One Martini backbone bead per residue (centre of mass of N, CA, C, O) as a GRO file, in nm:
protein
  519
    1UNK     BB    1 -28.260   1.699   5.258
    2UNK     BB    2 -28.491   1.502   5.358
    3UNK     BB    3 -28.636   1.380   5.672
    4UNK     BB    4 -28.741   1.101   5.832
    5UNK     BB    5 -28.959   1.003   6.088
    6UNK     BB    6 -28.856   0.789   6.350
    7UNK     BB    7 -28.808   0.588   6.591
    8UNK     BB    8 -28.610   0.603   6.852
    9UNK     BB    9 -28.353   0.458   6.988
   10UNK     BB   10 -28.270   0.305   7.298
   11UNK     BB   11 -28.114   0.041   7.197
   12UNK     BB   12 -27.896  -0.171   7.096
   13UNK     BB   13 -27.862  -0.424   6.890
   14UNK     BB   14 -27.708  -0.720   6.842
   15UNK     BB   15 -27.608  -0.655   6.553
   16UNK     BB   16 -27.446  -0.405   6.634
   17UNK     BB   17 -27.229  -0.567   6.794
   18UNK     BB   18 -27.130  -0.729   6.553
   19UNK     BB   19 -27.037  -0.493   6.384
   20UNK     BB   20 -26.838  -0.384   6.594
   21UNK     BB   21 -26.650  -0.628   6.588
   22UNK     BB   22 -26.565  -0.605   6.292
   23UNK     BB   23 -26.464  -0.310   6.310
   24UNK     BB   24 -26.248  -0.373   6.515
   25UNK     BB   25 -26.078  -0.552   6.326
   26UNK     BB   26 -26.026  -0.338   6.115
   27UNK     BB   27 -25.879  -0.139   6.305
   28UNK     BB   28 -25.659  -0.329   6.390
   29UNK     BB   29 -25.541  -0.372   6.105
   30UNK     BB   30 -25.488  -0.081   6.049
   31UNK     BB   31 -25.261  -0.067   6.284
   32UNK     BB   32 -25.080  -0.289   6.199
   33UNK     BB   33 -25.003  -0.164   5.921
   34UNK     BB   34 -24.912   0.114   6.041
   35UNK     BB   35 -24.715   0.017   6.303
   36UNK     BB   36 -24.494  -0.196   6.216
   37UNK     BB   37 -24.258  -0.002   6.144
   38UNK     BB   38 -24.147   0.056   6.435
   39UNK     BB   39 -24.019  -0.234   6.495
   40UNK     BB   40 -23.854  -0.223   6.206
   41UNK     BB   41 -23.668   0.032   6.201
   42UNK     BB   42 -23.376  -0.073   6.261
   43UNK     BB   43 -23.367  -0.252   6.006
   44UNK     BB   44 -23.432  -0.034   5.795
   45UNK     BB   45 -23.203   0.162   5.857
   46UNK     BB   46 -22.974  -0.038   5.795
   47UNK     BB   47 -23.059  -0.129   5.496
   48UNK     BB   48 -23.138   0.190   5.386
   49UNK     BB   49 -23.001   0.438   5.530
   50UNK     BB   50 -23.162   0.577   5.773
   51UNK     BB   51 -23.316   0.807   5.968
   52UNK     BB   52 -23.520   0.918   6.210
   53UNK     BB   53 -23.663   1.122   6.025
   54UNK     BB   54 -23.733   0.916   5.806
   55UNK     BB   55 -23.917   0.749   5.987
   56UNK     BB   56 -24.109   0.979   6.053
   57UNK     BB   57 -24.198   1.016   5.759
   58UNK     BB   58 -24.302   0.728   5.699
   59UNK     BB   59 -24.496   0.703   5.944
   60UNK     BB   60 -24.632   0.989   5.910
   61UNK     BB   61 -24.638   1.170   5.642
   62UNK     BB   62 -24.676   0.972   5.404
   63UNK     BB   63 -24.935   0.871   5.536
   64UNK     BB   64 -25.096   1.117   5.673
   65UNK     BB   65 -25.158   1.315   5.442
   66UNK     BB   66 -25.321   1.112   5.259
   67UNK     BB   67 -25.518   1.030   5.473
   68UNK     BB   68 -25.641   1.309   5.515
   69UNK     BB   69 -25.717   1.392   5.223
   70UNK     BB   70 -25.886   1.132   5.142
   71UNK     BB   71 -26.088   1.169   5.379
   72UNK     BB   72 -26.262   1.381   5.248
   73UNK     BB   73 -26.395   1.237   4.998
   74UNK     BB   74 -26.457   0.971   5.161
   75UNK     BB   75 -26.641   1.108   5.363
   76UNK     BB   76 -26.845   1.200   5.155
   77UNK     BB   77 -26.907   0.913   5.050
   78UNK     BB   78 -27.011   0.811   5.329
   79UNK     BB   79 -27.264   1.015   5.313
   80UNK     BB   80 -27.374   0.889   5.005
   81UNK     BB   81 -27.289   0.590   5.028
   82UNK     BB   82 -27.186   0.270   5.058
   83UNK     BB   83 -27.008   0.185   5.338
   84UNK     BB   84 -26.932  -0.114   5.302
   85UNK     BB   85 -26.802  -0.092   5.022
   86UNK     BB   86 -26.590   0.117   5.094
   87UNK     BB   87 -26.442  -0.054   5.310
   88UNK     BB   88 -26.370  -0.295   5.135
   89UNK     BB   89 -26.190  -0.147   4.932
   90UNK     BB   90 -25.993  -0.015   5.132
   91UNK     BB   91 -25.888  -0.276   5.266
   92UNK     BB   92 -25.771  -0.404   5.010
   93UNK     BB   93 -25.570  -0.177   4.946
   94UNK     BB   94 -25.398  -0.158   5.214
   95UNK     BB   95 -25.313  -0.457   5.217
   96UNK     BB   96 -25.158  -0.457   4.952
   97UNK     BB   97 -24.955  -0.224   5.028
   98UNK     BB   98 -24.828  -0.369   5.267
   99UNK     BB   99 -24.715  -0.607   5.109
  100UNK     BB  100 -24.544  -0.422   4.913
  101UNK     BB  101 -24.344  -0.320   5.131
  102UNK     BB  102 -24.179  -0.599   5.115
  103UNK     BB  103 -24.046  -0.495   4.818
  104UNK     BB  104 -23.869  -0.284   4.915
  105UNK     BB  105 -23.535  -0.113   4.831
  106UNK     BB  106 -23.626   0.179   4.931
  107UNK     BB  107 -23.748   0.472   5.053
  108UNK     BB  108 -23.929   0.549   4.811
  109UNK     BB  109 -24.089   0.283   4.788
  110UNK     BB  110 -24.194   0.290   5.079
  111UNK     BB  111 -24.342   0.559   5.052
  112UNK     BB  112 -24.541   0.469   4.832
  113UNK     BB  113 -24.676   0.248   5.004
  114UNK     BB  114 -24.766   0.436   5.238
  115UNK     BB  115 -24.955   0.604   5.069
  116UNK     BB  116 -25.145   0.369   4.995
  117UNK     BB  117 -25.228   0.309   5.284
  118UNK     BB  118 -25.351   0.587   5.342
  119UNK     BB  119 -25.574   0.583   5.128
  120UNK     BB  120 -25.719   0.326   5.223
  121UNK     BB  121 -25.762   0.406   5.533
  122UNK     BB  122 -25.948   0.662   5.478
  123UNK     BB  123 -26.221   0.488   5.459
  124UNK     BB  124 -26.277   0.375   5.750
  125UNK     BB  125 -26.353   0.599   5.948
  126UNK     BB  126 -26.604   0.734   5.820
  127UNK     BB  127 -26.768   0.471   5.790
  128UNK     BB  128 -26.760   0.371   6.086
  129UNK     BB  129 -26.873   0.617   6.236
  130UNK     BB  130 -27.139   0.623   6.079
  131UNK     BB  131 -27.236   0.337   6.147
  132UNK     BB  132 -27.231   0.360   6.456
  133UNK     BB  133 -27.427   0.609   6.469
  134UNK     BB  134 -27.668   0.423   6.348
  135UNK     BB  135 -27.658   0.166   6.549
  136UNK     BB  136 -27.626   0.387   6.784
  137UNK     BB  137 -27.728   0.557   7.028
  138UNK     BB  138 -27.632   0.836   7.189
  139UNK     BB  139 -27.596   0.704   7.485
  140UNK     BB  140 -27.386   0.473   7.332
  141UNK     BB  141 -27.168   0.605   7.143
  142UNK     BB  142 -26.906   0.645   7.303
  143UNK     BB  143 -26.873   0.348   7.373
  144UNK     BB  144 -26.863   0.238   7.083
  145UNK     BB  145 -26.626   0.421   6.988
  146UNK     BB  146 -26.428   0.320   7.201
  147UNK     BB  147 -26.424   0.023   7.120
  148UNK     BB  148 -26.335   0.071   6.836
  149UNK     BB  149 -26.074   0.232   6.921
  150UNK     BB  150 -25.939  -0.018   7.057
  151UNK     BB  151 -25.821  -0.133   6.790
  152UNK     BB  152 -25.577   0.044   6.785
  153UNK     BB  153 -25.427  -0.092   7.033
  154UNK     BB  154 -25.435  -0.379   6.946
  155UNK     BB  155 -25.288  -0.338   6.674
  156UNK     BB  156 -25.037  -0.188   6.775
  157UNK     BB  157 -24.943  -0.406   6.976
  158UNK     BB  158 -24.947  -0.660   6.789
  159UNK     BB  159 -24.745  -0.553   6.578
  160UNK     BB  160 -24.495  -0.567   6.761
  161UNK     BB  161 -24.498  -0.867   6.820
  162UNK     BB  162 -24.519  -0.986   6.527
  163UNK     BB  163 -24.295  -0.821   6.391
  164UNK     BB  164 -24.055  -0.897   6.577
  165UNK     BB  165 -24.079  -1.205   6.548
  166UNK     BB  166 -24.055  -1.235   6.244
  167UNK     BB  167 -23.788  -1.088   6.200
  168UNK     BB  168 -23.607  -1.261   6.387
  169UNK     BB  169 -23.676  -1.547   6.274
  170UNK     BB  170 -23.604  -1.493   5.979
  171UNK     BB  171 -23.306  -1.404   6.026
  172UNK     BB  172 -23.228  -1.675   6.159
  173UNK     BB  173 -23.310  -1.863   5.914
  174UNK     BB  174 -23.215  -1.606   5.702
  175UNK     BB  175 -22.929  -1.438   5.700
  176UNK     BB  176 -22.921  -1.384   5.363
  177UNK     BB  177 -23.200  -1.444   5.289
  178UNK     BB  178 -23.481  -1.546   5.148
  179UNK     BB  179 -23.726  -1.563   4.969
  180UNK     BB  180 -23.669  -1.329   4.721
  181UNK     BB  181 -23.460  -1.188   4.929
  182UNK     BB  182 -23.591  -1.168   5.200
  183UNK     BB  183 -23.621  -1.004   5.489
  184UNK     BB  184 -23.767  -0.967   5.788
  185UNK     BB  185 -23.925  -0.695   5.738
  186UNK     BB  186 -24.055  -0.788   5.470
  187UNK     BB  187 -24.208  -1.036   5.576
  188UNK     BB  188 -24.385  -0.883   5.780
  189UNK     BB  189 -24.550  -0.716   5.582
  190UNK     BB  190 -24.675  -0.961   5.431
  191UNK     BB  191 -24.805  -1.110   5.680
  192UNK     BB  192 -25.013  -0.856   5.745
  193UNK     BB  193 -25.146  -0.794   5.460
  194UNK     BB  194 -25.300  -1.048   5.338
  195UNK     BB  195 -25.540  -1.094   5.554
  196UNK     BB  196 -25.714  -0.845   5.461
  197UNK     BB  197 -25.860  -0.985   5.222
  198UNK     BB  198 -26.039  -1.164   5.400
  199UNK     BB  199 -26.177  -0.941   5.569
  200UNK     BB  200 -26.315  -0.802   5.328
  201UNK     BB  201 -26.522  -1.030   5.279
  202UNK     BB  202 -26.664  -1.000   5.552
  203UNK     BB  203 -26.754  -0.705   5.534
  204UNK     BB  204 -26.941  -0.750   5.276
  205UNK     BB  205 -27.179  -0.894   5.468
  206UNK     BB  206 -27.282  -0.645   5.575
  207UNK     BB  207 -27.517  -0.425   5.680
  208UNK     BB  208 -27.699  -0.145   5.581
  209UNK     BB  209 -27.804   0.125   5.733
  210UNK     BB  210 -28.001   0.367   5.815
  211UNK     BB  211 -27.971   0.697   5.788
  212UNK     BB  212 -28.038   0.810   6.120
  213UNK     BB  213 -28.196   0.587   6.298
  214UNK     BB  214 -28.099   0.648   6.601
  215UNK     BB  215 -28.262   0.952   6.582
  216UNK     BB  216 -28.521   0.951   6.382
  217UNK     BB  217 -28.344   1.045   6.107
  218UNK     BB  218 -28.415   0.962   5.778
  219UNK     BB  219 -28.227   0.956   5.498
  220UNK     BB  220 -28.222   0.957   5.180
  221UNK     BB  221 -28.093   0.858   4.905
  222UNK     BB  222 -27.843   0.937   4.695
  223UNK     BB  223 -27.854   0.974   4.344
  224UNK     BB  224 -27.537   1.119   4.351
  225UNK     BB  225 -27.269   1.009   4.522
  226UNK     BB  226 -27.010   1.093   4.320
  227UNK     BB  227 -27.021   1.396   4.279
  228UNK     BB  228 -26.888   1.500   4.544
  229UNK     BB  229 -26.632   1.332   4.526
  230UNK     BB  230 -26.515   1.459   4.263
  231UNK     BB  231 -26.530   1.747   4.366
  232UNK     BB  232 -26.324   1.699   4.599
  233UNK     BB  233 -26.083   1.621   4.423
  234UNK     BB  234 -26.059   1.916   4.301
  235UNK     BB  235 -25.970   2.030   4.605
  236UNK     BB  236 -25.685   1.828   4.660
  237UNK     BB  237 -25.553   1.816   4.358
  238UNK     BB  238 -25.286   1.923   4.231
  239UNK     BB  239 -25.407   2.155   3.992
  240UNK     BB  240 -25.723   2.094   4.025
  241UNK     BB  241 -25.790   2.312   4.238
  242UNK     BB  242 -25.833   2.546   4.035
  243UNK     BB  243 -26.095   2.438   3.921
  244UNK     BB  244 -26.249   2.429   4.186
  245UNK     BB  245 -26.214   2.734   4.249
  246UNK     BB  246 -26.363   2.837   3.999
  247UNK     BB  247 -26.636   2.701   4.067
  248UNK     BB  248 -26.638   2.844   4.374
  249UNK     BB  249 -26.531   3.141   4.357
  250UNK     BB  250 -26.196   3.107   4.481
  251UNK     BB  251 -25.934   3.180   4.315
  252UNK     BB  252 -25.791   3.413   4.458
  253UNK     BB  253 -25.763   3.289   4.742
  254UNK     BB  254 -25.617   3.035   4.642
  255UNK     BB  255 -25.364   3.178   4.526
  256UNK     BB  256 -25.278   3.316   4.783
  257UNK     BB  257 -25.244   3.056   4.948
  258UNK     BB  258 -25.035   2.924   4.762
  259UNK     BB  259 -24.813   3.134   4.798
  260UNK     BB  260 -24.788   3.125   5.110
  261UNK     BB  261 -24.736   2.817   5.137
  262UNK     BB  262 -24.487   2.805   4.955
  263UNK     BB  263 -24.314   2.997   5.123
  264UNK     BB  264 -24.329   2.835   5.388
  265UNK     BB  265 -24.209   2.574   5.277
  266UNK     BB  266 -23.936   2.687   5.189
  267UNK     BB  267 -23.855   2.790   5.471
  268UNK     BB  268 -23.860   2.510   5.612
  269UNK     BB  269 -23.646   2.374   5.439
  270UNK     BB  270 -23.415   2.571   5.510
  271UNK     BB  271 -23.434   2.543   5.821
  272UNK     BB  272 -23.395   2.241   5.845
  273UNK     BB  273 -23.180   2.066   5.638
  274UNK     BB  274 -23.265   1.790   5.591
  275UNK     BB  275 -23.296   1.507   5.405
  276UNK     BB  276 -23.632   1.512   5.437
  277UNK     BB  277 -23.737   1.806   5.406
  278UNK     BB  278 -23.865   1.831   5.124
  279UNK     BB  279 -24.079   1.605   5.158
  280UNK     BB  280 -24.207   1.692   5.421
  281UNK     BB  281 -24.292   1.999   5.349
  282UNK     BB  282 -24.436   1.938   5.088
  283UNK     BB  283 -24.655   1.757   5.206
  284UNK     BB  284 -24.765   1.960   5.412
  285UNK     BB  285 -24.829   2.185   5.209
  286UNK     BB  286 -25.032   2.022   5.047
  287UNK     BB  287 -25.223   1.971   5.282
  288UNK     BB  288 -25.294   2.263   5.357
  289UNK     BB  289 -25.394   2.352   5.078
  290UNK     BB  290 -25.614   2.134   5.043
  291UNK     BB  291 -25.784   2.214   5.289
  292UNK     BB  292 -25.844   2.500   5.198
  293UNK     BB  293 -25.977   2.428   4.930
  294UNK     BB  294 -26.201   2.251   5.047
  295UNK     BB  295 -26.332   2.462   5.236
  296UNK     BB  296 -26.406   2.664   5.014
  297UNK     BB  297 -26.589   2.468   4.854
  298UNK     BB  298 -26.784   2.393   5.084
  299UNK     BB  299 -26.903   2.674   5.123
  300UNK     BB  300 -27.037   2.676   4.836
  301UNK     BB  301 -27.183   2.379   4.833
  302UNK     BB  302 -27.210   2.340   5.181
  303UNK     BB  303 -27.293   2.544   5.421
  304UNK     BB  304 -27.393   2.379   5.665
  305UNK     BB  305 -27.136   2.204   5.694
  306UNK     BB  306 -26.939   2.436   5.724
  307UNK     BB  307 -27.067   2.565   5.981
  308UNK     BB  308 -27.046   2.288   6.166
  309UNK     BB  309 -26.727   2.270   6.115
  310UNK     BB  310 -26.519   2.489   6.010
  311UNK     BB  311 -26.701   2.743   6.150
  312UNK     BB  312 -26.660   2.590   6.430
  313UNK     BB  313 -26.506   2.649   6.721
  314UNK     BB  314 -26.574   2.391   6.873
  315UNK     BB  315 -26.473   2.187   6.668
  316UNK     BB  316 -26.182   2.294   6.637
  317UNK     BB  317 -26.097   2.263   6.936
  318UNK     BB  318 -26.127   1.958   6.954
  319UNK     BB  319 -25.928   1.885   6.727
  320UNK     BB  320 -25.675   2.026   6.841
  321UNK     BB  321 -25.664   1.897   7.119
  322UNK     BB  322 -25.636   1.602   7.009
  323UNK     BB  323 -25.411   1.646   6.800
  324UNK     BB  324 -25.192   1.710   7.027
  325UNK     BB  325 -25.213   1.442   7.160
  326UNK     BB  326 -25.120   1.286   6.901
  327UNK     BB  327 -24.846   1.424   6.860
  328UNK     BB  328 -24.726   1.256   7.101
  329UNK     BB  329 -24.835   0.966   7.073
  330UNK     BB  330 -24.712   0.901   6.791
  331UNK     BB  331 -24.416   0.943   6.880
  332UNK     BB  332 -24.405   0.721   7.087
  333UNK     BB  333 -24.487   0.493   6.893
  334UNK     BB  334 -24.247   0.534   6.690
  335UNK     BB  335 -23.987   0.528   6.930
  336UNK     BB  336 -23.997   0.316   7.158
  337UNK     BB  337 -23.854   0.070   7.026
  338UNK     BB  338 -23.589   0.222   6.955
  339UNK     BB  339 -23.520   0.299   7.245
  340UNK     BB  340 -23.496   0.015   7.358
  341UNK     BB  341 -23.262  -0.069   7.168
  342UNK     BB  342 -23.061   0.169   7.239
  343UNK     BB  343 -23.074   0.174   7.567
  344UNK     BB  344 -23.108  -0.172   7.622
  345UNK     BB  345 -23.045  -0.390   7.389
  346UNK     BB  346 -23.294  -0.505   7.251
  347UNK     BB  347 -23.500  -0.690   7.084
  348UNK     BB  348 -23.768  -0.700   6.883
  349UNK     BB  349 -23.921  -0.918   7.038
  350UNK     BB  350 -23.904  -0.789   7.320
  351UNK     BB  351 -24.027  -0.516   7.251
  352UNK     BB  352 -24.294  -0.631   7.141
  353UNK     BB  353 -24.383  -0.768   7.407
  354UNK     BB  354 -24.334  -0.521   7.632
  355UNK     BB  355 -24.494  -0.306   7.457
  356UNK     BB  356 -24.733  -0.444   7.300
  357UNK     BB  357 -24.887  -0.606   7.511
  358UNK     BB  358 -24.971  -0.376   7.714
  359UNK     BB  359 -25.099  -0.192   7.493
  360UNK     BB  360 -25.356  -0.347   7.448
  361UNK     BB  361 -25.476  -0.307   7.736
  362UNK     BB  362 -25.430  -0.003   7.784
  363UNK     BB  363 -25.573   0.119   7.541
  364UNK     BB  364 -25.846  -0.019   7.574
  365UNK     BB  365 -25.900   0.077   7.862
  366UNK     BB  366 -25.878   0.382   7.820
  367UNK     BB  367 -26.091   0.421   7.588
  368UNK     BB  368 -26.330   0.280   7.731
  369UNK     BB  369 -26.337   0.433   8.001
  370UNK     BB  370 -26.356   0.711   7.867
  371UNK     BB  371 -26.628   0.660   7.724
  372UNK     BB  372 -26.798   0.592   7.970
  373UNK     BB  373 -26.741   0.854   8.123
  374UNK     BB  374 -26.852   1.043   7.904
  375UNK     BB  375 -27.143   0.939   7.906
  376UNK     BB  376 -27.202   0.992   8.209
  377UNK     BB  377 -27.128   1.292   8.213
  378UNK     BB  378 -27.329   1.376   7.984
  379UNK     BB  379 -27.591   1.319   8.156
  380UNK     BB  380 -27.510   1.570   8.358
  381UNK     BB  381 -27.318   1.719   8.140
  382UNK     BB  382 -27.255   1.911   7.862
  383UNK     BB  383 -26.920   1.879   7.929
  384UNK     BB  384 -26.837   1.578   7.979
  385UNK     BB  385 -26.646   1.507   7.733
  386UNK     BB  386 -26.439   1.743   7.781
  387UNK     BB  387 -26.329   1.648   8.051
  388UNK     BB  388 -26.171   1.409   7.927
  389UNK     BB  389 -25.989   1.577   7.742
  390UNK     BB  390 -25.851   1.736   7.967
  391UNK     BB  391 -25.731   1.495   8.113
  392UNK     BB  392 -25.569   1.378   7.858
  393UNK     BB  393 -25.365   1.635   7.843
  394UNK     BB  394 -25.225   1.591   8.151
  395UNK     BB  395 -25.192   1.304   8.290
  396UNK     BB  396 -24.936   1.180   8.107
  397UNK     BB  397 -24.681   1.354   8.169
  398UNK     BB  398 -24.523   1.227   8.410
  399UNK     BB  399 -24.487   0.936   8.286
  400UNK     BB  400 -24.342   1.025   8.031
  401UNK     BB  401 -24.092   1.146   8.161
  402UNK     BB  402 -24.004   0.893   8.318
  403UNK     BB  403 -23.978   0.692   8.080
  404UNK     BB  404 -23.752   0.893   7.916
  405UNK     BB  405 -23.536   0.894   8.188
  406UNK     BB  406 -23.488   0.615   8.244
  407UNK     BB  407 -23.249   0.327   8.313
  408UNK     BB  408 -23.493   0.129   8.344
  409UNK     BB  409 -23.655  -0.101   8.157
  410UNK     BB  410 -23.888  -0.188   8.350
  411UNK     BB  411 -23.994   0.097   8.398
  412UNK     BB  412 -24.049   0.161   8.107
  413UNK     BB  413 -24.253  -0.069   8.060
  414UNK     BB  414 -24.452   0.027   8.293
  415UNK     BB  415 -24.509   0.334   8.198
  416UNK     BB  416 -24.633   0.318   7.917
  417UNK     BB  417 -24.924   0.206   7.984
  418UNK     BB  418 -25.001   0.434   8.173
  419UNK     BB  419 -24.981   0.657   7.964
  420UNK     BB  420 -25.188   0.531   7.768
  421UNK     BB  421 -25.437   0.539   7.943
  422UNK     BB  422 -25.438   0.852   7.990
  423UNK     BB  423 -25.442   0.935   7.681
  424UNK     BB  424 -25.679   0.746   7.550
  425UNK     BB  425 -25.943   0.855   7.696
  426UNK     BB  426 -26.004   1.097   7.475
  427UNK     BB  427 -26.099   0.973   7.204
  428UNK     BB  428 -26.405   0.899   7.233
  429UNK     BB  429 -26.496   1.181   7.333
  430UNK     BB  430 -26.402   1.350   7.091
  431UNK     BB  431 -26.557   1.198   6.872
  432UNK     BB  432 -26.843   1.234   6.994
  433UNK     BB  433 -26.843   1.544   7.000
  434UNK     BB  434 -26.834   1.583   6.689
  435UNK     BB  435 -27.094   1.423   6.623
  436UNK     BB  436 -27.289   1.612   6.797
  437UNK     BB  437 -27.231   1.882   6.605
  438UNK     BB  438 -27.391   1.719   6.382
  439UNK     BB  439 -27.552   1.590   6.132
  440UNK     BB  440 -27.605   1.285   6.005
  441UNK     BB  441 -27.510   1.360   5.700
  442UNK     BB  442 -27.212   1.477   5.831
  443UNK     BB  443 -27.032   1.251   5.965
  444UNK     BB  444 -26.815   1.182   5.758
  445UNK     BB  445 -26.699   1.469   5.738
  446UNK     BB  446 -26.640   1.500   6.041
  447UNK     BB  447 -26.438   1.268   6.056
  448UNK     BB  448 -26.235   1.382   5.857
  449UNK     BB  449 -26.178   1.638   6.024
  450UNK     BB  450 -26.078   1.490   6.274
  451UNK     BB  451 -25.838   1.342   6.124
  452UNK     BB  452 -25.678   1.593   6.055
  453UNK     BB  453 -25.582   1.647   6.343
  454UNK     BB  454 -25.446   1.344   6.380
  455UNK     BB  455 -25.250   1.393   6.120
  456UNK     BB  456 -25.146   1.675   6.041
  457UNK     BB  457 -25.072   1.731   6.338
  458UNK     BB  458 -24.979   1.453   6.459
  459UNK     BB  459 -24.849   1.257   6.229
  460UNK     BB  460 -24.697   1.468   6.028
  461UNK     BB  461 -24.525   1.607   6.276
  462UNK     BB  462 -24.434   1.457   6.531
  463UNK     BB  463 -24.232   1.228   6.431
  464UNK     BB  464 -24.044   1.412   6.270
  465UNK     BB  465 -23.959   1.610   6.492
  466UNK     BB  466 -23.856   1.397   6.687
  467UNK     BB  467 -23.646   1.275   6.488
  468UNK     BB  468 -23.485   1.533   6.430
  469UNK     BB  469 -23.402   1.591   6.725
  470UNK     BB  470 -23.268   1.316   6.766
  471UNK     BB  471 -23.045   1.363   6.554
  472UNK     BB  472 -22.915   1.614   6.679
  473UNK     BB  473 -22.888   1.476   6.992
  474UNK     BB  474 -22.878   1.165   6.998
  475UNK     BB  475 -23.196   1.155   7.118
  476UNK     BB  476 -23.505   1.036   7.176
  477UNK     BB  477 -23.600   1.181   7.436
  478UNK     BB  478 -23.558   1.466   7.324
  479UNK     BB  479 -23.772   1.442   7.101
  480UNK     BB  480 -24.020   1.377   7.279
  481UNK     BB  481 -24.006   1.604   7.511
  482UNK     BB  482 -24.020   1.858   7.321
  483UNK     BB  483 -24.339   1.830   7.264
  484UNK     BB  484 -24.444   1.966   7.537
  485UNK     BB  485 -24.463   2.262   7.425
  486UNK     BB  486 -24.779   2.211   7.327
  487UNK     BB  487 -24.960   2.196   7.585
  488UNK     BB  488 -25.090   2.483   7.614
  489UNK     BB  489 -25.257   2.462   7.355
  490UNK     BB  490 -25.424   2.211   7.419
  491UNK     BB  491 -25.550   2.318   7.683
  492UNK     BB  492 -25.677   2.575   7.563
  493UNK     BB  493 -25.869   2.427   7.363
  494UNK     BB  494 -26.020   2.260   7.576
  495UNK     BB  495 -26.134   2.504   7.729
  496UNK     BB  496 -26.287   2.624   7.492
  497UNK     BB  497 -26.468   2.375   7.446
  498UNK     BB  498 -26.605   2.381   7.725
  499UNK     BB  499 -26.757   2.656   7.648
  500UNK     BB  500 -26.876   2.587   7.341
  501UNK     BB  501 -27.028   2.311   7.304
  502UNK     BB  502 -27.313   2.338   7.430
  503UNK     BB  503 -27.421   2.558   7.237
  504UNK     BB  504 -27.356   2.417   6.967
  505UNK     BB  505 -27.542   2.170   7.018
  506UNK     BB  506 -27.812   2.332   7.075
  507UNK     BB  507 -27.771   2.493   6.772
  508UNK     BB  508 -27.749   2.302   6.529
  509UNK     BB  509 -28.022   2.326   6.369
  510UNK     BB  510 -28.036   2.633   6.356
  511UNK     BB  511 -27.770   2.680   6.192
  512UNK     BB  512 -27.845   2.500   5.954
  513UNK     BB  513 -28.105   2.649   5.875
  514UNK     BB  514 -27.966   2.930   5.827
  515UNK     BB  515 -27.785   2.784   5.585
  516UNK     BB  516 -28.027   2.587   5.430
  517UNK     BB  517 -28.143   2.356   5.587
  518UNK     BB  518 -28.402   2.106   5.535
  519UNK     BB  519 -28.569   2.054   5.846
   0.00000   0.00000   0.00000
């Protein structure tokens, strides 16, 4: 695809900041709908008879695997189709599924709704990252992505406050169940899901920017935007993956991978032995196989994108380094409210206020300051953004250990936001680093690949493993702190990225051209 050269933007226009504000609200609602389950977990466990591992599965795996997998074709669609329309449809879908979570009567129904939320939310990240990268020039991109990412913490924190308050007040007003027989946690799901339909109408009014305009390389519209989308669906949905493998001439390797992944999945189910083990490891196995199948097909269909993303050691190291940061961060987010209830005997409303309230400011401050620092460091050093990723992998460890070993609830409340500031600073810098490693037309796909690290690695594994260990030892702190065993891997990948990213970014166009990109 040829790209037209236009003057490169020096600074973002006022309308770009308006778009960023709306996208911030979308991301906030994204995490309200995603995170509200954590404050409602004690009520859900009691009413549905679930374990901590079951909560980890519902919060992490049921949502995360399908979020990651559908992020692949939807990321591709974000690269080729109207991103505003894509986000509008996705927002309407996940808001509807969140509301339907309030009608669940058992764990299976709730898991089905969480899968729907994951599929809908998979559209937001690729579209938003691509839009922001086109509205903001490179020198302001990490700051803009960090502000957008701050919606994560605003939504996650606000979900705890509003979810806990609604659940407690509803149960107090209707001890035996309210209208339609709904109890507090069900009413909370519906209360946060339905407003998303209104926000979807607002999103639909935004303008679509020219793709690549911020860098002076504007790509023409794709005449067949859904062709690659449906082709990607054939690579991630078993058994249609075999058709996709046949088309991409990778059937033999696909079958070998299927056999090996099936064997590993079966082994993990037997080793785990938990109530949720079959669903957990089957979902993870499907996710791993689907990603392999997609990557094989991408290599055949779009070699330049494959070379700059999947086959790029620099890109992979950044994804794994931040993915393992998310591995711990998502687990803390999943079980901090339950730990407060179990260790200190607090209500959902109190936990939501004292965990959720500071989380809004701490997360937003951490990710914004981290993004600003990454942009400034990047102006001086080619490795500037990776410096922030390295910091984010080590700095939160001491306060995390103190938070989950203290017997003082006020110290626990105080240490959580400090930990969050230190951990969240790496998000904007890691996201911007991956965007810098690809061409403008590849940004949606690059975003999907980035989210694979933070979902298949972080969200689909961290909360379940933490919950499973918590069930074994009857201790949530044991489950959380056991995850620190992954720290050497995360730090090692960040160090590798520090060495690899500068050269990979400098040779981006050259490697794409060598793979057949018509630049």
